[in-house]
C-alpha positions in Angstrom: 149.6 46.8 46.5 147.1 49.4 45.3 148.2 51.9 42.6 147.3 55.4 41.4 147.8 57.5 38.4 149.3 61.0 38.5 149.0 63.1 35.3 152.0 65.5 35.4 151.8 69.1 34.2 153.3 68.0 30.7 150.4 65.3 30.2 152.7 62.5 31.2 150.8 59.7 33.0 152.7 58.0 35.9 151.3 54.8 37.4 152.8 54.5 40.9 152.5 52.1 43.9 150.2 53.6 46.6 150.7 52.0 49.9 147.6 51.9 52.1 147.5 54.7 54.8 149.7 57.2 52.9 148.3 60.5 51.6 148.3 61.5 47.7 151.1 63.9 48.9 153.2 61.3 50.6 152.8 59.0 47.6 153.8 61.8 45.2 157.0 62.6 47.4 157.9 58.9 47.5 158.0 58.8 43.8 159.6 62.0 43.0 156.2 63.5 41.6 156.4 67.5 41.6 153.9 68.3 44.3 155.4 70.8 46.8 153.5 70.5 50.1 155.0 73.4 51.8 153.2 72.9 54.8 154.2 69.3 55.1 150.6 68.1 55.0 149.4 70.2 58.1 146.5 71.6 56.2 148.0 75.2 56.3 148.7 75.8 52.5 147.3 74.9 49.0 150.5 73.8 47.4 149.5 70.0 47.3 146.5 71.0 45.3 145.5 68.1 42.8 142.6 67.9 40.4 140.7 64.5 40.9 139.3 62.7 37.9 135.8 63.3 37.8 135.1 59.6 37.8 137.0 59.1 41.0 135.9 62.5 42.8 132.7 60.8 44.4 134.6 58.1 45.8 136.6 60.4 48.0 135.5 61.5 51.5 134.1 64.9 51.6 136.4 67.9 52.1 136.6 69.3 55.5 135.6 73.0 56.1 139.4 73.7 56.7 140.5 72.1 53.5 137.8 74.1 51.5 139.2 77.2 53.0 142.7 76.3 51.9 141.3 75.3 48.4 140.0 78.8 48.0 143.8 79.9 47.7 144.7 77.2 45.2 145.9 78.3 41.7 143.6 76.8 39.0 140.9 75.7 41.3 138.4 73.2 39.4 135.2 71.5 40.5 137.2 68.2 41.5 140.0 70.0 43.2 141.4 68.6 46.6 144.5 68.9 48.7 146.6 65.8 48.1 147.6 65.7 52.0 143.8 65.1 52.7 143.3 62.2 50.4 144.5 59.0 52.1 144.8 55.9 50.2 142.6 53.0 51.0 141.3 50.0 49.1 138.5 51.8 47.5 140.9 54.2 45.8 143.0 51.5 44.0 143.5 53.1 40.5 142.8 56.7 41.5 143.8 59.2 39.0 144.7 62.9 39.8 146.1 65.6 37.5 148.6 68.2 38.7 147.5 71.9 38.1 149.2 74.1 35.8 150.7 75.8 38.5 150.7 76.5 42.4 150.1 79.4 44.8 152.3 79.3 47.7 149.9 81.2 50.0 149.9 79.9 53.5 147.5 80.4 56.4 149.0 82.1 59.5 
């Protein structure tokens, strides 16, 4: 089974199983990682904001315009920021590394 690494807010690295077809948000919730996901993955908030390791960022599908709009609301936005609900695990992402931002902004769309 593929795996991925979450770097938590305190710097702790957690390697977890990452089943194919699940989003980073779903994987985080499955393993008790502290990512909120207030809109439950419906692309209506930025609370599942993660910062993708620069080595991995080019391997991701491009962010949609809707995702980019929501990222504009994210706290601590970085060049490699993405929404965890929009990154879906596949074979090419085995070993993916993401860091949790220092905080979250709970602004929602609508």
